[in-house]
NUDO-209243 format. One line per 5 residues: number of its first residue (from 1); for each residue x, y, z of C-alpha. Coordinates in steps of 0.1 Angstrom, whole numbers, plus 5000, padded with zeros to 4 digits. Layout:
N
NUM = X/Y/Z ~ ...
// end
This chain:
119
1 = 6260/8897/2293 ~ 6281/8917/2318 ~ 6255/8944/2315 ~ 6227/8921/2327 ~ 6249/8907/2354
6 = 6255/8942/2368 ~ 6218/8950/2365 ~ 6210/8918/2384 ~ 6235/8924/2412 ~ 6222/8959/2417
11 = 6186/8948/2417 ~ 6176/8967/2386 ~ 6172/8938/2362 ~ 6134/8934/2368 ~ 6129/8969/2356
16 = 6149/8966/2323 ~ 6131/8958/2290 ~ 6148/8928/2273 ~ 6140/8917/2238 ~ 6123/8883/2240
21 = 6141/8871/2210 ~ 6174/8874/2228 ~ 6192/8842/2239 ~ 6215/8843/2269 ~ 6243/8820/2259
26 = 6270/8822/2286 ~ 6304/8806/2288 ~ 6308/8780/2314 ~ 6343/8776/2329 ~ 6350/8739/2321
31 = 6384/8723/2328 ~ 6392/8724/2290 ~ 6381/8761/2287 ~ 6401/8770/2318 ~ 6433/8754/2304
36 = 6428/8772/2270 ~ 6423/8806/2287 ~ 6454/8801/2309 ~ 6475/8793/2278 ~ 6460/8824/2261
41 = 6468/8845/2292 ~ 6505/8833/2291 ~ 6508/8838/2254 ~ 6488/8869/2247 ~ 6477/8890/2277
46 = 6473/8888/2314 ~ 6439/8903/2309 ~ 6427/8868/2302 ~ 6431/8861/2339 ~ 6406/8887/2346
51 = 6382/8871/2322 ~ 6387/8837/2340 ~ 6379/8853/2374 ~ 6348/8871/2361 ~ 6335/8839/2343
56 = 6341/8817/2373 ~ 6324/8843/2396 ~ 6295/8846/2373 ~ 6291/8808/2370 ~ 6290/8805/2408
61 = 6266/8834/2415 ~ 6243/8838/2385 ~ 6217/8811/2392 ~ 6193/8837/2405 ~ 6197/8858/2374
66 = 6192/8828/2351 ~ 6161/8819/2370 ~ 6148/8854/2366 ~ 6155/8854/2329 ~ 6138/8820/2325
71 = 6107/8833/2343 ~ 6106/8862/2318 ~ 6105/8836/2290 ~ 6140/8840/2278 ~ 6162/8811/2268
76 = 6194/8806/2288 ~ 6222/8782/2281 ~ 6259/8775/2288 ~ 6285/8768/2262 ~ 6305/8746/2254
81 = 6303/8717/2278 ~ 6316/8684/2265 ~ 6326/8662/2295 ~ 6300/8639/2310 ~ 6307/8649/2346
86 = 6305/8686/2338 ~ 6272/8682/2318 ~ 6258/8663/2348 ~ 6270/8691/2372 ~ 6254/8718/2351
91 = 6222/8699/2348 ~ 6219/8692/2385 ~ 6233/8725/2399 ~ 6222/8753/2376 ~ 6190/8768/2363
96 = 6200/8771/2326 ~ 6175/8757/2301 ~ 6201/8744/2276 ~ 6236/8732/2272 ~ 6256/8737/2240
101 = 6280/8708/2233 ~ 6301/8693/2206 ~ 6289/8659/2217 ~ 6251/8660/2215 ~ 6246/8622/2215
106 = 6268/8617/2246 ~ 6251/8647/2263 ~ 6217/8633/2256 ~ 6227/8600/2273 ~ 6239/8618/2304
111 = 6207/8638/2306 ~ 6186/8607/2300 ~ 6204/8590/2330 ~ 6194/8620/2352 ~ 6156/8618/2343
116 = 6147/8598/2375 ~ 6161/8627/2396 ~ 6137/8652/2379 ~ 6105/8632/2381
// end
């Protein structure tokens, strides 16, 4: 994924062949995921802090890349988003085509409540 981010930021992504069977599943820095990575950084390695910064930066800046990948017919999604407010935020503020969750029934209810905004 980092390769495609770098290609996108340099303007070269439109010129790169991408296998259309590839799925772009990207981590989304939820509150729970952030807490887990901070604990790992304290217990294992301070390099986890770098991962946190890169992931947050990518989440804030990659809507253009996601839109580009969607136009090329590639499936994009964020993982793992379980909290209702974070599912709502991703649905309303990002261009991903899917959300991976451990709570599919609850996520479906949140997305169903947002349908009037998309019509």
